[in-house]
N, C-alpha and C positions, 0 to 999 in steps of 0.2 A: 337818380339813384344816391342815397345817403353816401358820404364818404366813411370808409371804415375807420375805427378809431384802433388805438394799441391794444384793447381787450379783444377785439373782434379777430386782430391777427395773430394773438396769443391761443384763441381758442381753433383757430383754422389750424395752425400746427399743431396743437394737441388732438385734433380730431383727425388730422391726416396720419399721426403716428398710430392711433387705434385702428385705422383701418390694415396698417401693416401686420398687425398680430405680433409686435415686438415692443416690448416696454423695456426702459434702460435697465432696470434692475435684473432682468433675465437675460441681457445681452453678455454680461460679463462671464457667465458661463455657457453663451449661447451654442448654437448650432456649429457657428463657423471656428470660433475660439478653440485650442488647445492643441492645434496640430504644431504650433510653435512654440509652448510653453517651456521657458527655458532656453530659447532660442537666442542666441549672442546677436544683439543688435548690432554690435560694430563689425560682425562678420558678416553682415547681410548686403553690404555695398562695397563701395570701393575703399582704397586704404586711406582716403580722407575720412571716412568715417571713423575708422579705427584710430588714428591721429587726431582726432577733433577735440579731445580734452584739453583745454588750455591754449587753444590755436586762437582766441579772439571770438568775438560776437559775430561777426560777419560771416566766417565760415561756420559755424555752429548753427546759423540761420539758413545756410544754404544747404547743409546737410539734412536738415529738418525738413525744409521744402522739397528738397530731391535725395531721399536717402538711397538710391540706387533700385533698381527693379530686380527681381528674382526670376518670375514667370514672364513676365511680358518684354521680351527682348527687341519686339518691333514697333516701333514709335507709332506709326500707323494704326495699329491693333491698341495700344494705350491710350491713344488719343480718343479713339471713337469710345471706348469703354469709359472714359474719363469724362466726355461730353454727355453719354447715358446716364451716368451716374449725377453728373449735375442737373440735368432736367428733372431728375426725381426729387432732388434735393438741392433746389436752386438758391443763391444767394439772395438774399432780401434784406428789408430794414430790420428784421430780428436777428440777424447775424448772416456768417459765412455759409457758402453752399459746399457741396461734397468736395469739390476739387479743393478747395482752400482748407478743408478741415482734413485731407489727406486721405479721404475714403478710398479712393483708386489705389494708393500703395498698399492700404489695409487689405484689398482684394488680391492684390498681386502676390503679397505673403501667403494669405490662405491658399489660391490656388496651387503655389508650389509645395503646400504640405498636405498632410493627411486628409483636409477637407477637398482640395481639389483631385487628390487621387481616390477617393473613396475607401481610403485603407482600411476603416473600422466597419464596412459593409459587405455583404455577400454581393458580388457581381457577377455570378454565373449563370448561365441559361439553364432551362429555357425561358425565353424573354417572351412575355406578353405585354398587351397595352394595360396598362394601369387604369384604376378608378381614380376620380378626382379626390376622393377622401382618402387615397393612400398616401398622398404626397408625393415625393420624388420618386419616379418608377424608370427613369431612362436608364437603357443599356449602357449608355455613355458615361464617362467618368465626368465628374462637373468640369473639370478642367478642358476637356475635350467639349463639352457644352456650351462654353464660354466661348471657345474659339468659334465654333458655329455659329453661336448667336452675333458675334461680331462681325463673321462674314456676311450673314445674311441680312443685319442690320443695314450694311453697306449697298447689297444687292436691291434690297426693297427700296432703300434711298435713292439708288440709281433709276430704278423703274419707276419710281414716284414723280422724281425731281430731278433727274439727270445729274445727280452730284452724289459725293460720299457722304455718309452719316455726320461727320463732324465739320463739314462744311455748308451744312443747312443752318437757316434760322432757327430761333425757338420753337416758333409754332410748328414749323415743318417737323423739326424732330421730335416734338410732341405727337403729331399725326403717326410717325412711322411708330414710336414707342407705344401707342395706343391700339395699333394694328396687332403688335405681338401681344399685348395684354388682354385684348379680346379674342385671340386665337385666329386672327384673320391673314397673318403673315405665312409666307411659305417659308418651311426651314428646309425646304431640299431633301429630305429624308423621310421615312415612314413615319407615321404617328406614334408606332410602338417605340421608334427610336428616340425621337424627340419631338416636343411639342413646343408653340413659339409662346403659349403664356406660361409654360414652365421655365423657361429661359427667361422671361419676364420677371416672374415670381422670386427665382434665386437673385437678378440683378436688382429687384428692389430690395430684398431681405438683406444682401450683403451691403447696399448702399447705407441703410438706417443703421446696420451693426458697425460699420465703418465709422460712420459719423458719432456714434454714441459709446463705441468700445474703448477699453483703457488704453491711453496712448502707446503703451508697450506692444499693441499690434500695429503701431504705424498709422492708426486714425484718430480722429479726435484731438487734431491737432492743436497745442496749448490748450487742451482741456475746454475749448470754446464751446463744444458742443454740449458738454455738462455745463458750462457757465450760463448757456440759454435757458436750462431748464432748471436752475439753482440746485443743481445735484451734487453732493459733496465729494463725490467718489468714495475712496477708500479710505475712511479715516479709522485711524488704531483705536479710539475709544470716544465717547462723549461725556464722559462722567464729569468732567470738569464745565459741562454745559448745560445739562439735564434739569438744573434746579436754579436757573437764571430766571425762569418766569417769562421769559419773552422770546419772541422769534430771532434767530441770529442767521446772518448770511455767513456761510463757512466758505472759505476758498477750497477749491476741489484740491484733492490729493490723489495722486496715481500710484500703481503697483509698485512702481520703482523709485518712487520717494519724492517725484517733483511735485511741485504745486503752481497755481495759477496765479 
């Protein structure tokens, strides 16, 4: 088999994104975002985050890589979901993966807010098993569904490979995730309450959105997700560039004013 070149890798990454039903432009106002608009990032972590300005590059780098968790207080849970997200968007020669891009911290923030608590959705009974075309129909809040999904990831992993999900090698992790994607995993509850494919769908969407959302939401660390797609982010204007007659690569700009 011939070795794949850079163009083939680019097409493969774009093709993957098409299957998720998520485009970069739609993520900015997408299904997960909004619960923490205006959220004070300095208050979301430790005192270190609040006092970070002017404390030096090393401290700033540490805070960026570990901004503190809001929802996941259990290290094992966070490690499990982080490893699952990394398998969905792994590091390769195109660029960093979900963990390096901070996608798990993006999800942590969203589950602690309106998204995780289904604040803007009607969540009263009676409950019936929904049709696939109806989208998310679980009686569980998303935060509870993710906790259940993490528990079942480890249950499936121990049943199949006698170890927790985060301790498996990549191929075995992929096999477990595929069981969820195809609806073969056991969620331990009736289908009307939660389906494995629903959990996987939310996990995949959260991963992609965490990779490509504005860094304001704690994912897309260093805007590296945007840089892989040559996406300029939130530019204030293009009036000084539209008459140049040639393509320009523009350093991305985030909502809070930082650039790469």
